KEPABA-397847 format. One record per residue: x, y, z of N, C-alpha, C in turn; residue in three letters. Coordinates in steps of 0.1 Angstrom, whole numbers, padded with zeros to 4 digits, always signed. Example, Ala and Ser with C-alpha at 12.3 -4.5 7.8 and 13.67 -1.06 7.14 Angstrom:
+0132-0057+0078+0123-0045+0078+0132-0033+0078ALA +0128-0022+0071+0137-0011+0071+0129+0000+0079SER 
END
This chain:
+1294+1301+0915+1297+1314+0910+1300+1313+0895MET +1293+1321+0886+1295+1320+0872+1309+1325+0868ALA +1315+1318+0859+1328+1321+0854+1327+1333+0844ARG +1336+1343+0846+1336+1354+0837+1339+1350+0823LYS +1330+1354+0813+1332+1350+0800+1343+1358+0793ARG +1352+1351+0786+1363+1358+0779+1358+1365+0767GLU +1362+1377+0765+1357+1385+0753+1369+1386+0744VAL +1368+1380+0732+1378+1381+0722+1374+1392+0711ARG +1384+1399+0707+1382+1409+0697+1394+1410+0688PHE +1392+1414+0676+1403+1415+0666+1401+1429+0659GLU +1412+1436+0656+1410+1449+0649+1405+1446+0635PRO +1397+1456+0630+1392+1455+0616+1403+1461+0607ALA +1412+1452+0603+1424+1457+0595+1421+1453+0580VAL +1420+1462+0571+1417+1459+0557+1429+1454+0549PRO +1427+1447+0539+1437+1442+0530+1439+1453+0519LYS +1452+1455+0515+1454+1466+0504+1446+1462+0491PRO +1441+1472+0485+1434+1470+0473+1443+1474+0461GLY +1437+1479+0450+1444+1483+0439+1451+1497+0442ALA +1464+1497+0440+1472+1509+0444+1480+1513+0432LEU +1483+1526+0432+1492+1531+0422+1506+1534+0428ARG +1517+1532+0422+1530+1535+0428+1531+1550+0431PRO +1538+1553+0442+1540+1567+0446+1549+1574+0436ALA +1547+1586+0433+1554+1594+0423+1561+1606+0431VAL +1574+1607+0430+1581+1618+0436+1583+1629+0426SER +1581+1641+0430+1579+1646+0444+1564+1648+0447PRO +1555+1645+0438+1541+1648+0440+1535+1641+0453ALA +1540+1629+0455+1535+1621+0467+1544+1621+0479ASP +1554+1629+0478+1563+1630+0490+1556+1638+0501ASP +1559+1634+0514+1552+1641+0525+1555+1656+0526PRO +1544+1664+0526+1545+1678+0529+1534+1682+0538ILE +1534+1694+0544+1523+1698+0553+1510+1697+0546ASP +1499+1691+0553+1486+1691+0548+1484+1682+0536GLU +1493+1673+0533+1492+1664+0522+1481+1654+0524LEU +1473+1651+0514+1463+1640+0514+1466+1630+0503THR +1468+1617+0507+1470+1607+0497+1461+1595+0499VAL +1456+1589+0488+1447+1577+0489+1452+1567+0478THR +1451+1554+0482+1454+1543+0473+1468+1545+0466ASP +1478+1547+0474+1492+1549+0469+1501+1538+0476VAL +1510+1533+0468+1520+1523+0474+1534+1530+0474GLU +1539+1530+0486+1553+1536+0488+1562+1524+0490TYR +1573+1524+0483+1583+1513+0484+1597+1519+0486ARG +1605+1514+0496+1619+1517+0498+1621+1532+0497ASP +1613+1540+0504+1615+1554+0504+1620+1559+0518ALA +1628+1570+0518+1634+1575+0530+1630+1590+0531ASP +1621+1592+0541+1616+1606+0544+1620+1611+0557PHE +1631+1604+0563+1635+1607+0577+1639+1622+0579ALA +1643+1629+0568+1648+1642+0570+1636+1652+0569GLU +1624+1648+0567+1613+1657+0566+1606+1659+0579ARG +1600+1671+0581+1592+1675+0593+1579+1680+0588HIS +1568+1673+0590+1555+1677+0584+1544+1676+0595VAL +1533+1682+0592+1521+1681+0600+1509+1681+0592SER +1498+1676+0597+1485+1676+0590+1484+1667+0578GLY +1492+1656+0578+1492+1647+0566+1480+1637+0568VAL +1473+1634+0558+1462+1624+0558+1465+1613+0548SER +1466+1601+0553+1469+1589+0545+1457+1579+0546VAL +1452+1575+0535+1441+1565+0535+1443+1554+0525GLU +1441+1542+0529+1442+1530+0520+1455+1529+0512ALA +1466+1531+0520+1479+1531+0513+1487+1519+0519CYS +1498+1515+0511+1507+1505+0515+1521+1511+0516LEU +1528+1509+0527+1541+1513+0529+1550+1501+0531PHE +1560+1499+0523+1569+1488+0524+1584+1493+0525GLY +1590+1490+0536+1604+1494+0539+1606+1509+0537SER +1597+1517+0544+1597+1531+0543+1602+1537+0556VAL +1611+1547+0556+1614+1555+0568+1605+1567+0568ARG +1598+1568+0579+1588+1579+0580+1594+1592+0584PHE +1587+1604+0581+1592+1617+0585+1595+1617+0600PRO +1606+1625+0604+1609+1626+0618+1599+1633+0626SER +1591+1642+0619+1580+1648+0626+1568+1646+0617THR +1557+1641+0624+1545+1638+0617+1533+1641+0626LEU +1532+1653+0631+1522+1657+0641+1509+1660+0634ARG +1498+1658+0642+1484+1661+0638+1481+1655+0625ARG +1485+1642+0623+1483+1635+0611+1474+1623+0613SER +1469+1617+0602+1460+1606+0602+1465+1595+0592THR +1466+1583+0597+1468+1571+0589+1457+1562+0590ILE +1450+1559+0579+1437+1551+0580+1437+1540+0569ALA +1432+1529+0573+1430+1517+0564+1442+1514+0556GLU +1454+1514+0562+1467+1513+0556+1475+1501+0562SER +1485+1497+0555+1494+1487+0559+1509+1492+0559THR +1516+1490+0570+1530+1494+0571+1538+1481+0574LEU +1546+1477+0564+1554+1465+0565+1569+1469+0565ARG +1576+1464+0575+1591+1466+0576+1594+1481+0575VAL +1586+1489+0582+1588+1504+0582+1595+1509+0594CYS +1602+1520+0593+1610+1526+0604+1603+1539+0608ASP +1598+1538+0620+1592+1550+0627+1600+1553+0640LEU +1612+1549+0640+1620+1551+0652+1622+1566+0655ALA +1619+1571+0667+1621+1584+0672+1612+1594+0664ASN +1602+1590+0657+1592+1599+0650+1583+1606+0661VAL +1582+1619+0659+1573+1627+0668+1559+1628+0660ALA +1550+1619+0665+1537+1619+0658+1526+1622+0668ALA +1528+1632+0677+1518+1635+0687+1506+1641+0681ASP +1495+1639+0688+1481+1644+0684+1477+1638+0670ASP +1482+1626+0668+1478+1619+0655+1469+1608+0657SER +1463+1603+0646+1453+1592+0647+1457+1581+0637SER +1455+1568+0642+1458+1556+0634+1445+1548+0635MET +1439+1545+0623+1426+1538+0623+1426+1527+0613ILE +1422+1515+0617+1421+1503+0608+1434+1502+0600GLU +1445+1500+0608+1458+1499+0602+1466+1487+0608THR +1474+1481+0599+1483+1470+0603+1498+1475+0603LEU +1505+1473+0613+1520+1475+0614+1526+1462+0616ILE +1535+1457+0608+1541+1444+0610+1556+1445+0607GLU +1564+1438+0615+1579+1437+0614+1585+1451+0612HIS +1580+1460+0621+1585+1474+0620+1594+1478+0631GLY +1598+1490+0631+1607+1496+0642+1601+1509+0646ARG +1596+1508+0659+1590+1520+0665+1597+1525+0677LEU +1610+1521+0678+1618+1525+0690+1618+1540+0692THR +1614+1545+0704+1614+1559+0706+1603+1567+0700GLY +1593+1560+0693+1582+1567+0687+1574+1575+0698LEU +1570+1587+0695+1561+1595+0704+1548+1597+0697SER +1538+1589+0702+1524+1590+0697+1515+1594+0709TRP +1519+1605+0715+1512+1609+0727+1499+1617+0724THR +1489+1617+0733+1477+1624+0731+1470+1621+0717ALA +1472+1609+0713+1466+1605+0700+1455+1595+0701GLY +1452+1589+0690+1441+1579+0689+1446+1567+0681VAL +1444+1555+0686+1446+1542+0679+1433+1534+0679LEU +1427+1532+0668+1414+1524+0667+1415+1514+0656ARG +1412+1501+0660+1413+1490+0651+1427+1489+0645ASP +1437+1487+0653+1451+1487+0649+1457+1474+0654VAL +1464+1467+0645+1472+1455+0649+1487+1459+0647LEU +1495+1457+0658+1509+1459+0657+1516+1446+0660ILE +1522+1440+0650+1526+1426+0650+1542+1425+0648ASP +1548+1417+0657+1562+1414+0655+1571+1427+0653SER +1569+1437+0661+1575+1450+0660+1583+1454+0672THR +1594+1461+0669+1602+1466+0680+1597+1480+0684ARG +1592+1482+0696+1586+1494+0700+1591+1498+0714ALA +1604+1494+0718+1609+1498+0731+1611+1513+0732ASP +1609+1519+0743+1610+1533+0746+1600+1541+0739LEU +1590+1535+0733+1580+1543+0726+1570+1549+0736SER +1563+1559+0732+1553+1566+0741+1539+1567+0735SER +1529+1561+0742+1515+1563+0738+1508+1570+0749PHE +1515+1577+0757+1509+1584+0769+1498+1593+0765ALA +1487+1593+0773+1475+1601+0771+1468+1599+0759GLN +1471+1587+0752+1463+1584+0740+1451+1576+0743SER +1442+1574+0733+1430+1566+0735+1432+1554+0725ARG +1431+1542+0731+1432+1530+0723+1419+1522+0723MET +1414+1519+0712+1401+1511+0711+1403+1500+0701ARG +1401+1488+0705+1403+1476+0696+1417+1476+0690THR +1427+1474+0699+1441+1474+0695+1448+1462+0700VAL +1456+1455+0692+1463+1443+0696+1478+1445+0694VAL +1486+1443+0704+1501+1443+0703+1504+1428+0703PHE +1511+1423+0693+1514+1408+0692+1529+1406+0690ARG +1535+1399+0699+1549+1395+0697+1558+1408+0695ASP +1556+1418+0704+1563+1430+0703+1573+1433+0714CYS +1583+1440+0712+1593+1444+0722+1588+1458+0726ASP +1582+1459+0738+1577+1471+0744+1584+1475+0757LEU +1597+1471+0758+1604+1474+0770+1605+1489+0772ARG +1601+1493+0785+1601+1507+0789+1592+1516+0781GLN +1582+1510+0775+1572+1518+0767+1564+1526+0777ALA +1558+1537+0773+1551+1546+0781+1536+1546+0778ASP +1528+1541+0787+1513+1541+0785+1507+1549+0797PHE +1514+1559+0802+1508+1566+0813+1496+1575+0809GLN +1485+1573+0817+1473+1581+0814+1467+1577+0801SER +1470+1565+0796+1464+1560+0783+1450+1554+0786THR +1441+1556+0778+1427+1550+0779+1427+1537+0771GLU +1423+1526+0777+1422+1513+0771+1408+1508+0770PHE +1404+1505+0758+1391+1498+0755+1393+1487+0745ARG +1391+1475+0749+1394+1463+0741+1408+1463+0735ASN +1417+1463+0744+1432+1462+0740+1438+1450+0746VAL +1446+1443+0737+1452+1431+0741+1467+1431+0738ARG +1475+1426+0748+1490+1424+0746+1492+1409+0745PHE +1498+1404+0735+1500+1390+0733+1515+1387+0732GLU +1521+1380+0741+1535+1376+0741+1544+1388+0739ARG +1542+1398+0746+1550+1410+0745+1560+1411+0757CYS +1571+1418+0754+1581+1421+0765+1578+1435+0769ASN +1572+1436+0781+1568+1449+0787+1576+1453+0799LEU +1588+1447+0800+1597+1450+0812+1599+1465+0813VAL +1596+1470+0825+1598+1484+0828+1589+1494+0821GLY +1578+1489+0815+1568+1497+0809+1561+1505+0820ALA +1555+1517+0816+1548+1526+0826+1533+1526+0823ARG +1525+1524+0833+1511+1524+0832+1504+1533+0842PHE +1512+1542+0848+1507+1551+0859+1495+1559+0853THR +1484+1559+0860+1473+1567+0856+1465+1561+0845GLY +1468+1549+0841+1460+1543+0830+1446+1542+0833ALA +1437+1543+0823+1423+1543+0825+1417+1531+0816ARG +1412+1521+0823+1407+1509+0817+1392+1511+0815ILE +1387+1513+0803+1373+1514+0800+1366+1501+0799GLN +1374+1491+0792+1368+1478+0790+1379+1469+0784GLN +1380+1457+0790+1387+1446+0783+1402+1449+0780ASN +1410+1450+0790+1425+1451+0788+1430+1438+0792LEU +1437+1431+0783+1443+1417+0786+1458+1417+0783ARG +1465+1409+0791+1479+1406+0789+1480+1390+0788PHE +1484+1385+0777+1485+1371+0775+1500+1367+0773GLU +1505+1359+0782+1519+1354+0781+1529+1366+0779ASP +1527+1376+0787+1536+1388+0786+1546+1388+0798CYS +1557+1395+0796+1567+1397+0806+1564+1411+0812ASP +1559+1411+0824+1555+1424+0831+1564+1428+0842LEU +1576+1422+0842+1586+1424+0853+1589+1439+0853THR +1588+1445+0865+1593+1458+0868+1584+1469+0861GLY +1572+1466+0858+1564+1477+0853+1560+1487+0864ILE +1557+1499+0860+1553+1510+0869+1538+1512+0867TYR +1532+1516+0879+1517+1519+0878+1509+1507+0878GLY +1514+1495+0883+1506+1483+0882+1492+1484+0889VAL +1492+1493+0900+1479+1494+0907+1468+1501+0898THR +1472+1508+0887+1463+1514+0878+1457+1504+0869ALA +1462+1491+0869+1457+1481+0860+1445+1473+0866LEU +1440+1478+0877+1428+1471+0883+1417+1469+0873ARG +1413+1457+0872+1403+1453+0862+1408+1447+0850GLY +1421+1447+0848+1427+1440+0836+1428+1425+0839ALA +1430+1417+0828+1431+1403+0829+1445+1399+0825THR +1452+1391+0833+1465+1386+0830+1465+1371+0829ILE +1469+1366+0818+1469+1352+0815+1483+1347+0811ASN +1489+1338+0820+1502+1334+0817+1513+1344+0821GLY +1525+1342+0815+1536+1351+0819+1543+1346+0831GLY +1549+1356+0838+1557+1353+0850+1550+1358+0863ASP +1542+1350+0869+1534+1355+0881+1543+1359+0893PRO +1555+1353+0895+1564+1357+0905+1570+1371+0903GLU +1573+1373+0890+1579+1386+0887+1568+1397+0889GLY +1556+1394+0885+1545+1403+0887+1542+1406+0901LEU +1543+1395+0910+1540+1396+0924+1551+1406+0930ALA +1564+1404+0926+1574+1412+0931+1572+1427+0927SER +1567+1429+0915+1565+1443+0910+1553+1449+0918THR +1543+1441+0921+1532+1446+0929+1536+1450+0943LEU +1545+1441+0949+1550+1443+0962+1558+1456+0963ALA +1566+1459+0952+1574+1471+0952+1565+1483+0951ARG +1554+1483+0943+1545+1494+0942+1538+1497+0955GLU +1535+1486+0963+1528+1488+0976+1538+1491+0987LEU +1551+1491+0984+1560+1494+0995+1563+1482+1004GLY +1561+1470+0999+1562+1457+1007+1576+1451+1003ILE +1584+1448+1014+1596+1442+1012+1595+1427+1013THR +1599+1419+1003+1598+1405+1003+1612+1399+1005VAL +1613+1391+1015+1626+1384+1018+1625+1370+1015GLU +1633+1365+1005+1632+1351+1002+1643+1343+1010TRP +1639+1333+1016+1648+1325+1024+1648+1310+1019GLN +1660+1304+1019+1661+1290+1015+1657+1281+1027SER +1651+1270+1023+1647+1261+1034+1660+1255+1040ARG +1659+1253+1053+1671+1248+1061+1673+1233+1057ILE +1685+1230+1054+1689+1216+1050+1689+1214+1036GLY +1685+1224+1027+1685+1222+1013+1699+1222+1008GLU +1702+1213+0998+1715+1213+0992+1717+1224+0982ASP 
END
């Protein structure tokens, strides 16, 4: 029997080019703002609530994003050490973008799009990507405890060394190549929706217990008689 060939893929994440420094208030987030080739540094926009923002080829360093950022697009950009905790960014798109060493705790990116995105060494517990479409996306060394991927569409998506304890995958739709490599999948929900995914490494006993729970199977562990 032929061995299934492993398919490797990496997001097409661009490197920042020549950028001009952001100027306030002209470059501050407002409804329907469009910015290109701008560098934002040490800015705090957490008190803002905006929609329809379009960002292309920008660099964000140590920036707190607006608390509301709905129906917006971030493309060909880099977010380093940025804070998107509890940001409501539903119906938004992220394309050819790198997020590294960020904070996405409680982020709501539901019914959105992520394409060619790398999220690296980022805290994203309690985040929600429910009902979103992901294509060529890699989560690497991320804290995704209790993250919500319910009814999410996966195509060429990989989780590497991520903590996914208690994450939700109920109703997930795997179009092609969903991989988990050395991840903690203990207590995830909707494991039966992951049919067709590839799991490499991690904790197989924890995953087996989770699968048994989903199928309504009670597993009783007994010590061998005579063991010290």
